[in-house]
Backbone bond lengths (Angstrom), bond angles and torsions (degrees), N, CA, C in turn:
res aa  C-N    CA-C-N  psi(-1)  N-CA   C-N-CA  omega(-1)  CA-C   N-CA-C  phi
1 M - - - 1.381 - - 1.453 111.93 -
2 G 1.272 124.87 131.64 1.534 125.12 -177.98 1.561 110.09 -81.68
3 K 1.320 109.44 168.18 1.520 117.67 179.85 1.500 108.49 -53.98
4 R 1.372 121.76 -49.01 1.442 121.22 -178.14 1.555 111.03 -58.11
5 D 1.296 119.76 -45.63 1.367 122.51 -178.58 1.485 115.18 -59.27
6 E 1.386 110.58 -35.08 1.526 117.17 178.53 1.549 111.81 -68.29
7 L 1.485 113.01 -39.20 1.296 118.40 179.12 1.599 111.91 -67.87
8 I 1.225 116.43 -40.29 1.529 121.75 175.23 1.540 111.03 -57.08
9 Q 1.415 112.68 -39.49 1.587 115.04 -179.29 1.536 105.03 -66.93
10 K 1.377 117.05 -42.99 1.520 117.52 179.04 1.435 113.45 -59.62
11 Y 1.311 117.91 -41.11 1.478 122.66 176.80 1.428 111.77 -59.82
12 A 1.310 117.98 -45.29 1.455 127.76 -178.26 1.538 104.56 -59.27
13 E 1.254 113.25 -49.35 1.560 117.27 -174.72 1.537 103.33 -62.55
14 D 1.307 128.84 -45.40 1.348 131.33 -179.28 1.556 108.63 -54.71
15 L 1.339 116.35 -47.34 1.468 120.76 -178.86 1.459 109.89 -61.99
16 R 1.286 118.14 -42.39 1.556 124.54 176.18 1.508 111.04 -62.33
17 T 1.266 119.03 -62.80 1.533 123.61 -170.26 1.454 114.97 -82.49
18 K 1.377 119.77 -32.75 1.449 120.27 -177.19 1.537 113.83 -96.82
19 C 1.336 115.68 -34.63 1.433 119.08 -170.77 1.644 108.45 -107.86
20 G 1.323 121.49 -4.20 1.332 127.53 -179.10 1.484 115.32 54.57
21 M 1.317 118.91 47.98 1.432 122.95 177.18 1.628 106.89 -140.51
22 E 1.344 108.33 149.44 1.480 114.30 178.88 1.521 105.79 -96.02
23 P 1.390 116.31 115.43 1.516 122.46 -174.29 1.489 111.11 -68.05
24 D 1.367 113.03 144.45 1.439 123.75 167.53 1.564 103.89 -83.54
25 M 1.264 116.89 100.48 1.482 122.99 -169.85 1.516 113.33 -62.37
26 D 1.291 119.67 -31.66 1.469 125.37 177.12 1.524 107.61 -66.39
27 L 1.241 116.73 -45.89 1.530 121.91 -179.15 1.601 110.94 -68.68
28 L 1.399 113.96 -44.61 1.418 120.41 177.33 1.517 108.56 -58.87
29 T 1.323 116.20 -42.73 1.555 115.13 -177.87 1.515 112.53 -67.94
30 K 1.369 114.79 -33.75 1.622 119.42 178.02 1.549 106.35 -70.55
31 V 1.403 119.56 -39.11 1.493 117.06 -178.52 1.519 108.94 -69.64
32 T 1.246 114.65 -35.37 1.478 119.19 -177.10 1.565 111.13 -67.24
33 I 1.362 117.58 -43.02 1.427 125.27 168.19 1.420 112.63 -54.27
34 G 1.315 115.85 -45.27 1.561 121.05 -175.37 1.510 113.35 -67.48
35 C 1.408 113.28 -20.81 1.441 114.25 171.53 1.516 116.73 -73.90
36 G 1.176 113.19 -12.98 1.550 116.75 173.77 1.544 109.68 73.99
37 P 1.364 107.63 -150.74 1.519 116.55 -177.71 1.532 110.83 -71.00
38 S 1.211 118.84 -13.00 1.643 118.89 -175.17 1.476 108.03 -60.35
39 I 1.410 118.92 -24.20 1.500 122.50 -175.68 1.629 108.19 -62.24
40 Y 1.377 115.12 -28.60 1.455 118.12 -171.49 1.561 112.27 -88.51
41 N 1.450 115.00 -9.63 1.390 115.74 -175.82 1.607 110.20 -99.45
42 A 1.284 120.85 131.64 1.486 121.50 -175.65 1.535 112.70 -54.32
43 D 1.293 117.95 -42.52 1.389 122.51 -179.68 1.503 115.78 -73.19
44 S 1.293 121.44 -49.04 1.414 129.17 -176.80 1.532 111.80 -73.23
45 S 1.329 115.20 -25.92 1.456 117.85 -175.70 1.560 117.29 -74.59
46 T 1.405 112.90 -12.45 1.407 118.70 176.21 1.597 110.30 -117.98
47 V 1.315 114.07 164.49 1.392 125.89 179.94 1.574 106.25 -105.68
48 A 1.372 116.24 118.79 1.419 119.73 176.47 1.490 108.01 -83.74
49 S 1.306 117.00 89.66 1.402 124.23 -166.84 1.631 113.60 -73.89
50 S 1.336 110.06 -13.51 1.601 117.41 177.78 1.590 107.06 -85.06
51 Q 1.217 122.66 -6.56 1.385 125.46 -175.04 1.596 107.68 -107.31
52 P 1.314 115.98 111.40 1.495 119.52 -177.63 1.440 110.14 -57.78
53 G 1.282 122.59 -40.00 1.505 127.74 179.88 1.503 113.50 -58.24
54 E 1.341 114.06 -38.19 1.508 121.13 176.52 1.541 109.85 -63.30
55 L 1.367 115.26 -43.02 1.510 122.05 -179.29 1.538 110.71 -69.76
56 E 1.258 115.59 -32.56 1.489 121.41 171.67 1.513 109.77 -56.16
57 T 1.389 111.22 -49.22 1.479 120.45 -168.83 1.638 103.76 -67.27
58 V 1.261 115.82 -42.32 1.464 118.57 176.77 1.449 112.96 -56.06
59 K 1.416 115.32 -41.89 1.446 121.13 -179.30 1.460 112.36 -69.18
60 D 1.316 117.25 -51.46 1.434 120.80 176.82 1.506 119.38 -63.64
61 N 1.301 116.97 -55.07 1.464 122.42 179.42 1.529 115.76 -69.80
62 F 1.334 119.97 -41.55 1.459 119.20 -178.14 1.605 113.15 -94.85
63 L 1.391 113.40 -61.54 1.412 110.40 -177.82 1.549 120.14 -59.74
64 V 1.431 112.03 -39.51 1.371 114.62 -177.31 1.470 114.87 -83.66
65 K 1.440 111.82 -52.30 1.485 113.57 -176.65 1.500 111.58 -79.72
66 K 1.296 128.15 -41.87 1.368 129.04 -175.34 1.551 111.28 -80.29
67 L 1.385 115.86 -51.29 1.536 113.63 -178.26 1.580 113.32 -87.48
68 G 1.325 114.11 -7.05 1.452 117.63 177.09 1.606 117.69 72.30
69 L 1.308 112.86 28.60 1.448 121.89 -179.31 1.487 111.01 -83.82
70 S 1.307 115.71 147.92 1.502 116.37 173.92 1.454 111.76 -83.62
71 D 1.393 112.69 137.28 1.477 114.38 179.72 1.468 116.96 -59.56
72 S 1.260 117.65 124.49 1.467 122.02 176.06 1.608 108.84 -154.92
73 P 1.317 112.92 172.32 1.468 115.27 178.00 1.541 113.88 -67.58
74 D 1.291 115.91 -18.06 1.577 117.59 171.56 1.424 113.05 -59.75
75 L 1.324 120.91 -36.04 1.478 126.55 -179.50 1.497 107.98 -53.71
76 M 1.400 118.63 -60.13 1.366 123.39 -177.26 1.538 114.51 -60.61
77 E 1.408 110.96 -39.64 1.444 115.97 173.11 1.521 112.25 -56.93
78 A 1.325 116.39 -44.40 1.532 115.12 176.81 1.512 115.16 -61.41
79 I 1.356 115.07 -45.57 1.416 119.26 173.17 1.422 114.52 -50.73
80 N 1.375 117.55 -46.92 1.500 119.24 179.07 1.415 109.43 -63.58
81 Q 1.337 123.36 -37.21 1.436 123.21 -175.23 1.522 110.18 -67.38
82 V 1.419 114.43 -41.34 1.452 115.92 176.83 1.509 113.78 -65.12
83 I 1.396 117.78 -37.46 1.421 121.24 176.17 1.589 112.56 -62.58
84 E 1.367 111.64 -35.58 1.547 119.07 176.03 1.474 107.28 -66.24
85 T 1.314 119.71 -47.35 1.486 124.47 -175.77 1.458 105.19 -60.39
86 Y 1.352 121.46 -53.48 1.455 124.76 -178.22 1.558 113.41 -55.90
87 G 1.387 113.22 -29.92 1.460 120.00 -174.46 1.477 112.55 103.87
88 K 1.342 116.43 106.84 1.504 124.21 175.49 1.493 112.01 -47.49
89 S 1.248 115.12 -38.31 1.582 114.66 -171.68 1.569 108.12 -91.15
90 E 1.367 115.04 3.07 1.513 115.84 174.71 1.476 107.09 -77.17
91 R 1.411 112.51 121.59 1.452 118.30 -173.23 1.535 111.40 -69.83
92 N 1.413 123.62 -48.94 1.328 123.66 179.19 1.486 112.88 -97.92
93 K 1.350 116.47 103.52 1.369 121.88 172.70 1.467 111.51 -94.53
94 Y 1.284 121.72 98.80 1.521 119.14 -168.30 1.574 104.35 -71.68
95 R 1.326 107.14 140.47 1.477 118.63 179.75 1.515 115.73 -54.89
96 A 1.437 111.45 -46.68 1.436 119.32 -179.33 1.517 112.07 -56.31
97 V 1.458 115.14 -38.62 1.451 122.81 -175.91 1.581 108.03 -69.72
98 V 1.336 113.14 -40.77 1.467 122.80 -176.87 1.653 105.76 -66.81
99 Y 1.280 114.98 -45.14 1.515 118.84 -175.11 1.466 103.25 -71.55
100 Y 1.367 124.83 -41.42 1.470 126.19 -179.23 1.580 108.09 -55.27
101 M 1.366 114.87 -51.47 1.545 116.20 -175.85 1.584 111.12 -69.11
102 L 1.364 117.85 -29.79 1.356 116.78 173.46 1.561 114.86 -70.84
103 T 1.293 115.96 -31.09 1.448 123.19 177.48 1.513 110.47 -62.45
104 K 1.517 112.11 -46.15 1.464 122.97 -179.05 1.488 106.99 -66.95
105 H 1.428 120.97 -44.60 1.406 123.48 -176.59 1.473 113.65 -50.39
106 F 1.503 110.03 -50.67 1.445 117.07 -176.62 1.534 116.76 -84.29
107 G 1.291 114.48 -0.14 1.480 119.42 179.03 1.476 109.24 64.63
108 K 1.379 121.39 38.90 1.465 130.14 -179.11 1.580 116.09 -101.23
109 E 1.393 112.51 24.23 1.393 114.64 -178.77 1.476 113.72 -57.36
110 A 1.335 119.56 -27.97 1.485 124.30 -176.76 1.535 109.08 -61.03
111 V 1.334 119.19 -27.11 1.540 123.93 -179.13 1.528 105.65 -50.82
112 Y 1.419 115.20 -43.83 1.306 121.84 -174.02 1.558 113.54 -95.27
113 G 1.399 118.91 8.31 1.427 120.60 173.13 1.439 116.32 -60.66
């Protein structure tokens, strides 16, 4: 099993144990691949949810640019919901897991089709 496959398994486990959802492994794999090399870097592989600038980046670069959503207060609301689901006290919120949950939240799985 390669490094990426190991990470995907780790993300799936987070979705099951910390977020209480059974992951769609095909979609999780595509979202993880979509994150590119950032998943291998300790800093960029996680979302610093306590930093407003980081959440703005998630909104602008992922929700608006990647998923093609229009900028609105709903986007930040969704990000905050996902952070809440993941657990605010959870230190490592993996970017691929956050992006996966946002993709599901907005029903944008087709972007990865």
